[in-house]
N, C-alpha and C positions, 0 to 999 in steps of 0.2 A: 677910503684909501685910493679905489680906484677912481673916484671922483676927481683926487688931486692929480693923479697922473694924466687923466683926460684932459685937464686944464692946461697942461703943457703942450697940447695940441692945439694948433691955431692956422689959419682962422676956422670958424665955424662954416661949413658949407651945407645949406639947406638943399633936401633931395627929396624927391616924391617918395610917398609911402611904398614900403617894400621894395626899395631899390638896394640901399646898403644892407637892409635888414635879411634879403632873400640869402645872401652868402652865409649867414650865422643862424637863419630861421631853425633848422632842423636841431641843431646844437643847443640852442637857446630853449627849445620845446622838447628837450628829450625827457622831460618828465610826462608827457602826454602818451597815455596808453592808446595807441592807434588800433590795436587788436581788439580791446574792449569797445572802441568806438564803433568799429566796423561790424563787429558782432551785434551790437544794439542797431545799427542801422539795418542789416540784413534782416534781423527779426522784425522790424517794422515794416520792410517792404514784402516780407513773406505774410505778415499778419494783415495787413490793409491792402496791399497791391492786388494786382489781378493776375499774377504769376510771371509777368514778363521778366526778360533777363537783359534788357538793355538800360544802361543807367547813364545819364549826364550828371557830371559834376560842375556846378559852377563855383567859382572862387577855389579851384581846386589847388591852389597853393604849389607846393613842391610834390604833389603826387603821393603822399602816404596813404590815403584811404583808397585812390583809384588802383595802386598796386596791390592791395589786400583784396579789394573786390574783383579784380581780374582774377587772382589766384583762386577765389572762390567760385570761377566759372562765369561771371557776369561779362557781358560785352559793355565796355565801359569807353567813354572819350570825356574830356575835361577842357575846362577854358578858365581863363583868369585874366583880370584888368592889368596885371604886372607881367611885362616880359620876363623880368628877372627872375621872377618865382618860376614862371613857365620853364625857363632855362634850366633850372635845378630839377624840375619835374621830368624834362627830356631825358636827364641822365638816369633817371630812375626807373621810369615805365614806358614800355613801347606801346603806346595806344595814340589815337587821334587827339592833338591838343592845339589849342590856337588861342590868340589873344583878343579878348571881347569884354565887355561890360554887361553884367546881369541885366542892366536897364535896356540893352539893345542886342540880344543874342543873335549872333551871325550864324544861324543854322536853319535849314528849312525842312530837316528830316524830324519825324516824330519821335518820343521817346517813352517808355514803360513807366520810367522813373527818373526824377531830377533831385538832386541832392545839393545841400548848402550848408556848410557846417562852420563851428567855431565861431559864431556870432557874427559871420560875415554879413549878414543881412542887416546889421545895425550901422553899417557904414551909409546906410541910406536913410533919409527921413520918411516919414510914413507916406508922403506924396511919392518920393522915389520908390518905396516899397510896392504901393499900386501899380507904378510902371512895371516893376519886376515882377509881381503877378501876372500881368497882362503878358508879359513874353512867356513866361512859365506856362500860361495856358495855352498859348499859341503851340508851343512845341511838345507839349504832352498828349501821349494817346487818350482816347476817351477811357475812363475808369483809370487814368495813370494817377501815380502819387508824387506829391511834392513833400519832401522830409527836409525841414531846416531846424535851426536852434537859436537861441537867443539867451542873454543873461538879462536878470531882471534888474529894475530900477533898485529893490531892496539889496541885491548883492553888489551892485555898483556903490551905492552909498556905504553899505557895511565894509566891504574889503578894498575897495578901490579909491576911496574918498581924498586919500592921502598917501600914496604908495611909492616907495623909491627901492630900487633895485641896483646893485653894482655886481657885475660879474665878468666873466671872460673865459678865453680859452689860449692856446699856444699862440694863435695868430691874431688875436681880436681882444678888445674890451669895450664893454658898454654900460651905459647908465641908463636906466629906464625911470621915467616919472609918470606917475599916472594921478589925475585928480578927477573928481566928480563935480560937476557944476550943476546943483539940483535946480536951480531957477530955470534952466531951459532944458533939463535931462538929458545932459551930453557927459560923455565919458570921453576925457582928454587923455591921450598918451603921446609922450616923447621920449625919443631914443636918441642918445649921442653915441655914436659908433666910430672907434678907432681901429685900424688894421695896421699889423707890424710891418714896418718897412715904407709907411706913408704917414707923414706929418700931419695929414688933414684929419679935421674932426667933422664928421658927418652926422646932421640932424635931420631926423624924420618925425614928422607929426602925424597923428591918427585920431580920427573923430568919430566916435560912435554914439548912436541916439538908443535911449531908453524908452520903451514904449509899454504902457499898461497893457495888459494881455487882454482886457475886454477891447481895447483899441485895435489890437491885432486880430482878434477874431472878426471884429467888425468888418475891418477892411478886406479880410479874406472872404468873408459871405459876400460882400459887395462886389467881389471881382469873379463871382460865379463859382467858387469852390465850396466843397463840403468841409468842414473840419471833422476829420476821423478822428483825432486824437491831439490832446495836450497833455503831455508827460513830464513828470519830475524827474529830470538828470536822465540818468541812465536805467530808470525803473520803468514800470508800466502803470504806475500810479499817476492819478490826476496832479498836475502843477497847479500852485497857486502863486500869488504875489510874494508869498515868502520863499519860494523855490530860488536855489540859485541859478540853476541852468533849464532851460525848458526845450522839449523836443516837439515840433508841431508836426502832424502827419495831416495834409490836406489832399483831397481827392477831386479831380475832375469828372463831373457828372454830365450827363445829358440835360439840356434846359428843359 
């Protein structure tokens, strides 16, 4: 139904990732339990960290986790490559925020913990992940921890191989198409978005890489980190390739 509605809007205007999506992101993701996710992250920092309270979030998006960490008494800051997502975060949480990429973090201060959630890391290839880890290592305090998550290839193939979703709100409509390309282990997502009062149809494309867990661990160790935990979803159980979402906790140790 919505797809037929969207077809009335023309022409299609291609825009960068998280440009049009930023305005509807929180409403589209209202199924996410950010309270649960924050509780899990805090538990990981308490379990594996050195007790510090300064946390930097890369790919902070619209600031949902930053706000909750701040309320828990952490000193937080965040950055994102999308100005449009940051603009939404600025309206939500009063903490230092800036625009930059995980592969080149524009900060010289050191942090007790660094956070990167919701498979943001998978926008990078494995080589790109190496660059991210190099930057994370640079800005972490000794014995500081980096917490990040990813989805597995089995999850992508099982649940996202050919997925279409149509939805909307009072002032927007969207169609999401997701497909998994097993040959190159890439998850593709395309959003067509329309806003009321605007006859244009905006299209965003997102590309994420699926990595075998053994390759992730190898690159982590090659980057000088210690793998403290590889956890299944929001549990403290060890993750496997059959897990859907995996949380990694890695620690910076002295050479």
